[in-house]
C-alpha positions in Angstrom: 14.2 -10.2 -12.7 13.9 -6.9 -11.9 12.1 -4.1 -14.1 14.8 -2.8 -16.1 15.4 -7.4 -17.5 12.0 -8.2 -17.5 11.4 -4.4 -20.3 15.2 -5.5 -22.1 13.6 -8.7 -21.8 11.1 -7.2 -24.6 13.7 -5.4 -26.5 12.0 -1.9 -24.2 14.5 1.1 -23.9 12.4 3.3 -21.8 11.0 0.6 -19.1 9.6 4.1 -17.3 7.4 5.1 -20.4 5.0 1.5 -20.4 5.2 1.5 -16.7 3.7 5.0 -16.6 1.2 3.8 -19.1 0.4 0.8 -17.6 -0.6 2.6 -14.0 -3.2 5.1 -15.5 -4.8 2.3 -17.1 -5.2 0.5 -13.5 -6.4 3.3 -12.5 -9.0 4.5 -14.8 -10.4 1.0 -14.3 -10.0 0.8 -11.0 -12.0 4.7 -10.8 -14.5 2.5 -14.0 -15.3 0.0 -11.5 -16.0 2.4 -8.1 -18.0 5.5 -10.3 -21.6 4.7 -9.5 -20.7 5.8 -5.8 -17.9 8.0 -6.2 -18.5 11.4 -6.4 -16.1 13.9 -6.9 -15.4 14.7 -3.4 -13.7 11.1 -2.7 -11.6 11.4 -5.6 -10.4 14.3 -4.9 -9.7 13.0 -1.2 -8.3 9.5 -2.8 -6.3 11.5 -5.2 -4.5 12.9 -2.1 -3.9 10.7 -0.2 -2.3 8.9 -2.8 -0.4 11.1 -3.7 0.6 11.6 0.2 1.3 7.7 0.9 3.6 8.0 -2.0 5.6 11.0 -1.5 6.3 9.8 1.6 7.1 6.0 0.7 10.6 8.3 -0.9 11.5 9.6 2.2 13.0 6.0 3.5 15.0 6.2 6.9 17.0 2.6 5.7 16.2 0.2 2.7 16.2 -3.9 2.6 18.4 -5.3 -0.2 15.1 -7.4 -1.6 12.8 -4.1 -1.3 11.0 -2.5 1.0 11.4 -0.1 3.6 10.7 1.7 6.2 9.9 5.3 6.2 7.4 8.2 8.0 4.3 6.3 7.6 3.7 6.1 4.3 0.8 3.4 4.4 -1.3 6.1 6.8 -2.9 7.8 3.8 -4.6 5.9 2.8 -5.8 4.5 6.2 -7.2 7.5 6.6 -9.1 7.3 3.9 -10.3 4.1 4.1 -11.8 5.8 7.9 -13.6 8.4 6.0 -15.0 6.9 3.3 -15.0 3.2 4.1 -13.6 -0.4 3.8 -15.0 -1.3 0.1 -13.3 1.9 -1.9 -10.5 2.1 0.8 -9.2 -0.7 -0.8 -9.6 -0.1 -3.8 -7.1 3.4 -3.7 -5.5 0.9 -2.0 -4.8 -1.3 -5.2 -4.0 2.2 -6.5 -0.9 2.8 -4.2 0.1 -0.7 -4.6 0.7 -0.2 -8.6 2.0 3.0 -7.6 4.4 1.3 -5.7 5.5 -0.5 -8.8 8.0 3.2 -9.4 9.5 1.4 -6.2 12.5 -0.8 -6.2 9.9 -2.9 -8.6 11.9 -6.6 -8.1 9.9 -10.2 -8.9 10.4 -13.6 -9.3 7.2 -14.7 -10.2 3.7 -12.9 -11.3 2.2 -14.2 -8.5 4.7 -12.1 -6.1 3.4 -9.3 -8.2 0.4 -9.7 -6.8 1.3 -10.7 -3.1 3.6 -8.1 -2.8 2.4 -5.1 -4.9 -1.4 -5.9 -5.5 -3.0 -7.7 -2.5 -0.5 -6.5 -0.2 -1.5 -2.2 -0.3 -5.2 -3.4 -0.7 -5.1 -4.3 2.3 -4.6 -1.1 3.7 -8.5 -0.9 3.1 -9.1 -3.0 5.7 -9.0 0.1 7.8 -12.3 1.6 7.2 -13.9 -1.1 8.7 -12.9 -0.6 12.1 -13.9 2.9 11.5 -15.2 3.1 15.7 -11.4 2.0 16.5 -8.9 3.4 14.3 -5.6 1.7 16.1 -7.7 -1.6 15.8 -8.5 -0.9 12.0 -4.5 0.5 11.4 -3.0 -2.7 13.2 -5.4 -5.3 11.4 -4.5 -3.3 8.2 -0.7 -3.5 9.0 -1.2 -6.6 9.4 -2.8 -7.6 6.3 0.1 -5.9 4.9 2.3 -8.1 6.4 1.2 -11.5 5.7 1.1 -10.8 2.2 4.9 -10.1 2.2 5.7 -12.7 4.3 3.8 -15.6 2.1 6.0 -13.7 -0.7 8.6 -14.4 0.3 8.2 -17.1 1.8 6.9 -18.9 -1.6 8.7 -17.1 -4.1 11.9 -15.3 -2.4 13.4 -18.6 -0.7 16.7 -18.3 -2.4 17.9 -15.3 -0.4 17.3 -17.2 2.7 21.3 -18.5 3.9 22.1 -21.7 3.5 19.9 -24.0 5.8 17.8 -21.5 7.5 14.1 -21.7 7.7 12.6 -20.0 4.7 9.6 -19.0 6.8 11.7 -17.6 9.3 13.2 -15.6 7.3 11.4 -15.0 5.4 9.3 -13.6 8.5 12.2 -12.0 10.2 12.8 -9.6 7.0 9.4 -8.3 6.9 8.7 -8.5 10.1 12.3 -5.8 10.2 10.5 -3.8 7.6 6.3 -3.7 8.1 7.2 -3.7 11.5 8.0 0.0 12.4 5.8 1.3 9.6 2.9 0.0 11.1 4.3 1.5 13.8 4.7 4.2 13.4 1.0 4.3 11.8 -0.2 3.4 15.2 1.5 6.4 17.4 0.3 8.6 14.3 -3.1 8.0 15.1 -3.1 7.8 18.6 -1.9 10.8 18.5 -5.2 13.5 19.2 -4.7 16.3 16.8 -4.7 12.9 13.5 -8.2 11.0 15.7 -9.5 14.9 15.5 -8.4 15.1 11.7 -9.8 12.5 10.7 -12.8 12.6 12.6 -13.6 16.1 10.6 -13.1 15.0 8.1 -15.2 11.8 8.2 -17.3 14.6 9.1 -17.2 16.9 5.7 -17.0 14.0 3.8 -20.6 13.1 4.9 -21.6 16.7 5.2 -20.7 16.8 1.0 -22.5 13.6 0.8 -25.8 15.1 1.8 -25.5 17.6 -0.3 
């Protein structure tokens, strides 16, 4: 069931309006969860990184029929936020980013599929923040976490799209690897570049200096 079918079933003719309201409420909820630890600097960085990732996600090298596309490193901005502020704030930022992804190619066959494909998958991008001393490892763990969520969603909720007689797990593995794999490779290449590493370190130092003020 796609987005238009879901909303038309409730007699709603403008799903984008309701999706905007849902996203705003969800973002407000996430910020409320972290209000005791989030200062103005963190909120600013989070907004910029989430917006940058969202913009990059619209630049697609190719797009898969049942959802998913290869982009120029759209996962990386949320990972960078995680490197700067840590894993837990990164998970919240990733969750917010995942909610915004509902605006793109929204396709779901089961509520748990929505949770795996949009909420948990992008929340995993925050895992990068637990490996702040090894950026490449952080990117790899975060990317594999997202892949694992998409893989499980494919096995349990998209098996009907597998070719007749094909192994559902292998189909999901190949399908999601063809999407997340190139995106992850791009992020790894970018984070290994010296200018990227220097930028992350400079932003981290500025953020820490702001906390001491």
